[in-house]
C-alpha positions, 0 to 999 in steps of 0.5 A, a space after each residue: 138460900 133455900 132452893 128446890 128444883 123441879 126437872 121435867 122431861 115431857 116429850 123426849 123426842 124433842 130433846 128438852 128438859 124443863 127446869 123450874 127453880 123455886 127460891 125464897 125472896 131474900 133481896 131485891 135483886 137476884 142473879 142466876 147463872 148456868 155454868 160455862 164448864 164442868 169440873 174435870 173437863 177443862 174447856 169453856 162449853 157455853 152451856 147457856 147456848 141451849 137455854 130457851 124460854 127463860 122467865 121469872 114469876 111470882 106464885 100468883 103468876 105475875 111476871 118478874 123483870 128479868 134481864 140477861 147480863 152476859 152469856 149465862 147470867 140473868 138478873 131478876 130485879 123486884 124493884 123494877 118489876 111492875 107488880 099488882 101484888 109484890 111479894 114480901 121477903 121470905 115468900 116464894 118465886 120461881 125461875 123457869 127455863 128449858 134446855 136443849 139436850 142432844 149431845 152424847 158425851 160425858 160432860 153434856 146432857 142427852 135426851 131421846 126416846 130411849 133415855 135421859 142423861 142429865 149432866 148437872 152443869 149443863 142444865 142446873 142454874 145456880 144463884 150468884 153470891 148465895 150458897 145453896 143450903 141443902 137444895 132439893 130436886 125432883 124429877 118427873 118423866 114419862 111413865 114408860 121409863 122405870 129407873 133413875 140412877 144418881 148419887 144424890 141422897 134419895 128422900 122420896 116419900 113414896 116409890 112413884 116420886 123421885 125426890 133427892 137432896 144435895 148438901 150444896 150446889 157443888 154436890 148437886 152439879 156433881 151428881 149426874 142422872 140417868 133415867 130410862 129402862 137401862 140394865 142395873 145391878 150392884 154389889 157391896 164392898 166394905 158394906 157400902 152399896 155400889 150401883 151399876 147402870 148400863 145403857 146400850 148393848 154390851 157383848 160381855 155378860 153383865 155378870 162378868 162386868 160386875 165381877 171385874 168392876 167389883 175387883 177393881 173397886 176392892 183393889 183401888 179402895 184397899 190401896 187407899 185404905 179408906 172409902 170416903 162415900 156412903 154409896 157409889 154409882 157407875 153409869 155406863 153408856 155403851 155407844 159405838 165409837 164413844 170412849 171416855 169418862 168423867 169423875 164425880 164425888 160418888 159416881 162416874 159416867 163412862 162411855 165405851 163401845 160395849 160391842 167391842 168388849 170381846 176384844 181382849 185389848 179393848 176390854 183391858 182399855 175398858 178396865 183401865 177406864 173404870 180404874 181411872 175414873 174410880 181412882 179419881 174419887 180420891 185423887 181430884 174429887 178430894 185430893 186436889 190442886 188448891 186452884 180447883 175449888 171452890 170453883 168459879 163455874 163461869 170462867 176458866 180455873 187455871 192450875 199447873 198441877 194436872 200432872 198430879 190430877 191426871 198424870 198420877 191417875 193415868 199411871 195408877 189405872 193400869 198399875 191397879 188393873 195389873 195388881 187386881 189380877 185382871 191384867 198380866 205382866 206381859 199385857 201391862 208391858 205391851 201397854 207401857 211400850 205403846 205409851 213410851 212410843 207415843 211420847 217419843 212421837 210427840 214433838 210437842 214434848 220439846 216445847 211444853 213442860 207438864 206444868 205448861 201443858 196443864 195450865 194451857 189445858 183450856 186452849 190446847 188439850 181440850 181444843 186439839 187441832 192439827 198442830 197440837 201434837 207439834 206444840 204441846 204434850 198430853 199431861 195424861 200421857 207424859 204425866 203417867 210415864 213420869 209417875 212410872 219413872 218415879 215408881 222405878 226410882 222409889 223402888 230403889 229406896 224400897 218404897 212404892 207409889 202407894 206410900 205417896 198415896 197414903 201421904 197425900 190422903 193423910 194430908 187431905 184428911 188433915 185439912 180437907 177444905 184446902 187443896 194441895 200445893 206442888 211443893 207439898 207433893 215434892 216434899 212428900 216425894 223427898 221424904 220417901 226417896 230423898 232429895 235426888 229423887 225429888 230433884 229428878 221428879 221436879 225436873 220431869 214436871 217443870 222442864 222439857 228435858 228428855 227422860 231415859 225410860 230405858 234406864 228406868 226399866 233396866 233398874 227394875 229388871 226390864 229391857 227394851 227391844 226395838 224393832 230393827 225393820 226399816 219402815 218408810 214414813 211420810 211423817 203425817 197422820 191421815 183420815 179416810 173419807 171412804 177410800 179417799 185419803 186426807 191428811 189429818 195432821 203433819 208431824 213437825 220436821 217430818 217429810 210431809 212437813 218439809 215438803 209443805 203438805 198441810 192438814 186437810 190436803 187430799 192425796 190424789 196421786 203418789 208417783 203418778 199412781 192414784 192414791 187410795 186407802 189401800 195404797 196408804 195401808 201398803 205404803 210402808 212396803 212400797 215407799 223407799 227411804 231417801 227417794 224423792 217422790 212426786 205427790 199430787 194433792 187437792 188443796 181447797 179445791 185446787 191441784 198442788 204438786 209436791 216432792 216428798 223424800 220418805 224417811 225412816 220411821 221411828 224405831 218403835 219398841 218391839 217388846 219389853 223383856 223381863 231380864 229379872 221377872 221376880 224383881 219386876 213383879 215385886 216392884 210392879 205388882 207389889 208382891 
């Protein structure tokens, strides 16, 4: 079916985008839908809740019969329409609607007087049971906005027209759009243009960001040995307290607090985010589990293989920043220590395998609550560490993770329309490291068996040194409301759990002393391990007393030392 979208932002302060979808009649009943979720972000988001003023009409203005079928699907039935001049097959008709856009995330649309960010699944309707052939889309917006950034093919006949084309509906949805007066720049790698777009204040010079992003692009693309696109677009929203990214076939959207880029640790986090989302250009947008494409945009698409989509990517992002020269070995090992500690402090690792965590992403990882850490494990966190363990095991066979990447890419190019199966990945690992390494890796993925990271570190010349200081712990995470301390989550089998403390409780008094933020910050020095302490809480507006016995906190990693620096560098840096 041929389709043309006209997308208009008339008055940005109202946060509305108006969409007119022009189609040609090829049947008596046409059903259109707005997606319920976004590929790469596994949560049903009910985008249709923001639709307003939907109507269907002929070119002469006559209104067509239109009925809502479910939360996001609508039917236009020509046979039920009371028309003076019914259109014939092949003639044009249109569906028009408005969408409210005022949620600033990488998987939603946001419009205000400063810009418009348009995320395809949140505002572009598709036609059910009718693949769109080379749909076109035109954008109209206030004249004060001077720039539009997108990975779509530009077919504009002149400079003041913003007209683009996609291969199909999937590509159209997978091409976010940034409109406004943002800063922009770019560079070429392998003769291919890469466009940089920054919305919001950034403390680091744009020239530095450009140089470092280019270094990452060159490192990642060289690692894969191929560049599978004709242009690439980075869209970065610099907004306080935001962090995250979402991959697309030839672009990515990144959220980061740009005012924090002078903080070295935070800047390294930014570089890892860039590497992570850019790496997805190969792993996820092309190499993918068989269940993730073709997409069903109206309901969940389940897979047990997010250990590949996000676990592999989470391991490679830091490794590639290290290999790019933008991160030192010591900084990499510090990050690795934090991740190993974080996994050790996740009780849910004992109950959910990576396969189970992946399959339940729709109701666990993307819908976290106070008990999520106790019942499940992140396939980003554990998945990345599992691939680190695989890197250590492959190193004993004089192999590297890059060898696995090349096998995955070769498999993709042989049959790009079919996703990969888990057993195919396991077979690739076996071809590189043998049956014992395959069995170990498969166990890491499919069971909750503990992983001896210290042994894997030792195998590449590294040693874990743990902090010997005894630190009391309440076994709870807290959040603050001003100086007030509220329990955010209770850790399974910890002191707070045993004492019956709940998420949402406010801690009022500890040991008869008013308990505020500064007391929490000093708790590790004032509390005593093994002593019973009275706590007065406010729960649902009522006072509740409890007795807590503080325990020794987990023995965290103080540092990871290089016992054989040359060996560690060779294995981790690949030289």
